[in-house]
N, C-alpha and C positions, 0 to 999 in steps of 0.2 A: 667224595671224601678220600683221605689218604690214611694209611695205617699199616702196621707190620703184618696184620692178618687180613688185609683187604680181600674180600671174596672167598675166604676160607670158611669151612663149615665145622662148627664145634657143638658137641652135645655134652650137657652137664647134668649128672644125676644129683638129686637134692638141690636143684637149681632155683627153687622158689623162695628160699629163706637163707639167712645167715651167710656162711662162707660161700656156699654155692651161688647165692644171689649176687654177692659181691663180685665173684668171678664172672658171672654172666654180664654184669654191668661193665666190667673192665674190658672184656673181650669184645663186647659190642662197640665200645669206644675205639678199639684197635681195628675195627673194620670187619669183624667176623659176622657171619650169619650164625645165629644162636638157636639151639634147640634146648629148651628147658624141660627137664624130666623131673617129675615128683609124683607123690601118691595122691595128693588132694587136688581135685579138679578146680575148685574155687581158687586155691592159691596159685595154681598154674595160670588160670585165666587172668587174674589180677597182675601177675608178673609179666605175662606176655603183653598185656595192654600197656603197662608202664614202659616196658622196653621198646615196644613198637612206636610209642610216642616220641622216643628219642632216637630211633633208627634213622639213618640217612636214606636217601633215595637209592633203591637197589639192594638194600639190606633186608633180610628176611628173619623174622622171629617166629618160632613154632613152639607150641607146648604139647607134650606127650605125657600120658599117665602111665606109670609103671611102679611096681614094687620090687626093689632090688633084692629083697629077702625071698622072693618067689621065682624059681627057675623058669616056670612057664611064662610068667610075666616078663622076664628078661628076654626070652626068645621072641615073644610078641612085640616087645619094644624094638628089637633090631629088625624084625620083619617090617615094621612100620617105618623105621628109618630108611630101609632100602626103598620103600615106596615113596617117601616124602622128600628125600634130599638126594642130590646128584652124587655126592661123595661125602666121606667122613675124613676130615683132616686131623681133628683133635678130639679126644674124649677125656672128660674130667670125671673120675669116679669119686664123687664127693659124698654120696649118701652113706650115712652111718648112724649108729646108735650106741648108747651106753649110759650107765647110771652108777652111782656110788652104792655098793652093796657089800657089807662086811662078809668076810670069808665064810663063816658058818651059816650065813643067811642066803647064800647064792643057791638058786634053784635050777633044776634041769630046764625049766621053761625059759628062764632068763638066759641061760647058757645057749640054748638052741636058737633063741631069737637073735642074740648078738652075733653068734657065729654065722648064721644064715645071711645076715646083712653085711657085716663088716668083713667077712672072710670069703665064704664060698660064693655068695652072690657077686661080690666085687671081682673075684677071680674070673667068674663066667663073663661078666661085663668086659673085662680086659681082653679075654679070648675072642669074643664076638666082635669087639671093636677092632682088634688087630686084623681079624679076617676081613672085615669090611674095608679097612684101609688098604689091604693088599689087592683089592679089586681095581684099583687105579694106580697110575704112576705116582710113586711116593717122592715128594720133594722135601716137605717139612712136616711130617706127621708125628704126633706124639700122644701118649697116654699119660695122664697125671692122676695119681691116687692120693687123696687127702687122708693122711694117717693121723698121727698124734705123737707128741713127745712122751705120752704114757707108754708107748711101745719101746721106749729106750730106758726108762727107769722103773722103780718099784714104789708105788704109792698105795697105802692101804685102801681097801674098798674098791679097787679097780681091776681085780684079777682077770675076769674074762674079757673086759674091754682091752686091757693092756696086752693080753695074750693074743687077741685077734689082730691088734695093731702091729705087734711084733711079727706075727705070721704074715700079714699082708706086706710088711716091709721086705721080708725075705722073698716072698712071691714076686714082688716087683724086681728085685735084683736078678732073680733067675729069668724072668720074662725079658728083662733088658738084655741079658746075655744072649738069649735065644733069638730075639727079634732084631738085634743089631745088624745082622747081614741084610735084612730087608729094608733098613733105613728107618724103621719105626723106633722112636725113642720112648723109654718108659721111666718116669721119675716119680718121686714122692714129695709131697708137701707135708711137713709136720708142724702143726700149730701147737702153741701152749694154750693157756687160758685165753679165750676169745669171746668177745661180747656178741652173743647170738640169742635168738629166741629160746634156745635150749638152756643156756646158762642163766637167762633171765628168770627161769622158773624157780631158782633158788638164789635170791639176791644176796643173802648173808654169806653163803659159801663162795659165791662169785667175788664179792668184795674182799673176803679173806684171802683168796687165792691171788687176786690182782695185786695185793700188797707184797707178795713174794717175788714179783717180777723185777729184776734189777733195773730195768729201764723205766720203772715207776708207773706202769699202766698195763691194763689188759690189751690184748690184740684186738684189732678191728678187722672186719671182713675185707676191707680195702687193703690191709697189709698182706693178706694171703693172695688177694686178687692181683696185686702188682707182681708178686712172685710167680703166680701162674701165667701171667702175661709174658713175663720174661722166658719161662720155660717153653711156652708155645711159640715164641718168636724165632725168626731165623738166627738171632744172636746166640741162641742156645743149641744150634743144630749139631754140635759135637758133644752134647751133654746127655748122658744116659746112665741109668742106675743110681742117680743121685738122690740122697735124702736131704732136701733143703729144709732146714729148721727155721721157722719164723715164729719166735717166741719171746723176743725182747730179753733173751739171756736166762729165761726161767730154768731151762734144762742144765745150766751151768752150776746150779747150786747143789 
C-alpha cells in the first residue's frame, strides 16, 4: 500500500472509542502501524480485531491497556511500548474526561480525577513519548494533544474541565518551543461538540449544543481524524505549537 505515514508507528491513548478511534482508523488508512491504548481490555480487543481486518500486508495493530490518570500505569505503558515496537514516530494524547458540574457542586474528588487525566497524566505522556522519539533519528515525529474549545471560552458548568484544557494548551506551547530543536513537533487539536459515546450519554444536551454550531451539525470523529492525519503527515513538518480548532465555527460565537 501507499500512504503518507507508510511504515511509521503511532500510539493513541483513548484509542478504542470516539475521537481516538476515528484517528486510529484514519492513520491506519495512511499506512501507519497503530498502537491502540485504552483502559478497557474488551474495548481494546474489539478495536484491534476490527482494525486488523482492514490492515494491509505488513501493517501491525497492537492493543495496550493503560490508565492515563495513573502515573505508574503510564510508565508501564511506555516500558511496554519499548518492548513491543521498534520506534515511536507519532503520539496522540487523546484520553480525557469531563462532565457538566455547577460551580458550587464541584467536588475535590472530581477535580482530582479530571486534573490527573487531562493535565498531569497527559503531560507525563508527552514527556515519555518525546524521550522515546529521541532514541532514533527524527524525520517526521510529532505529538498531538486532543484538547477542547472549552479551554478557550467560558461556559457555565465546565470549570475544572476548561481549566485543565487551558492548562494543557499552554503546556503544549512550551513543549513545542523546547522540543523544536530536536525536530519533534507538538500541536493541539481542539474539537467542539462532537458525536462520541460520551456525548451520547446525554442526548438532549448534545442536540441542544449541536444547534449552536454555525455549520449546522456536531463534529464527527472523522473530522478530527483528518486534521490529525494532516498534522502527522510530512505536509505539516514545519508546523509546531499550533492549536488547530475543528469545531464548525462553534467557538466563533
